[in-house]
Each structure stands twice: as C-alpha cells, then as structure tokens.
N, C-alpha and C positions, 0 to 999 in steps of 0.2 A: 538459497532460492534464486529463482530466475525472474526476469521481467514477466514473463507469460504467467507464470504462478501468480504473481500479484495481480495482473489483469483478470485472469480467471477468478480469483478470489473477490475483486471489487466489482466487476461488471454486473453482477445481479442487482447491484444498488443503483445503476444509471449508466449513462454513456460515458466510459473513460476516455478523456482526450490524449493523456500522456501517462506513461509510468516511468520513473526513473528510480533506478536503483543504484545506490551509491557503491562504488567498488573500489578496491584499493588498486593503485595504478601500477604496481609491481607485480602483485600476485593475482589480480583481476577476481579476488574474492569478495564478497558482500561485506560491507562495513556494519550491516545490522540495521539499515534505516533507508528508506526511500520516500519518494513523493508520488503521489496519485493525483491527477488532475482531472475533475469531473467538468462535463458541459454545465451542469446546473448545480447551484449552491446547496439546494435542498436534498439532492442526491448524495452530496459529500457529507452533509450532516446526518443522513440516514446510515451512511457507512460508518461514520464515527460512532453513533449510537448502538450499531449491531455489532461491530467487528472489534471494538476496544475491549480487552480483556479475554478475547477468543483465543483458545489454543491452537496454535498453528505449528505442525511439526513438533518440534521439542521446545517451542517458546510460547509466551503469552504476549500477544500483541497490544502495543500502546498506540492507539490511533487518535491523532488530534490535529487541529488546524496549525499549519505551518507558521512560524514566527517570523 
C-alpha cells in the first residue's frame, strides 16, 4: 500500500494530519504497519471503531491506539 491509500481510507473519519507508512530502508517496501494522526481524538476513535477488522486488499486491518 501507499501513503495516499491510507489517507484515502481514513479521511472519511476526520481531518488527517499525518500518514506514516513504515518501509524497509533497503527495499522500500511496506513493513505492514503505519501511523495515522488525526486532528481530533474523537475522529481517531471513530476510525478505530469502524476500520479495525475491515478487509483491505488481501489483509484484515488491525487498528488501535499507538503505544
């Protein structure tokens, strides 16, 4: 996936400030996780509630608060 794919997926829940997709430094391929930063905490919670468990491409997404 690409940064814009994640932005497009999460924007319906609120204003997205930042999208960070972790990539391998050598191959530049996705490591399978990323971080989405919203302007508003309630928008982030709405995204977690709606997208976690959602099928995307050939994966099932796990969306949770960053630790």
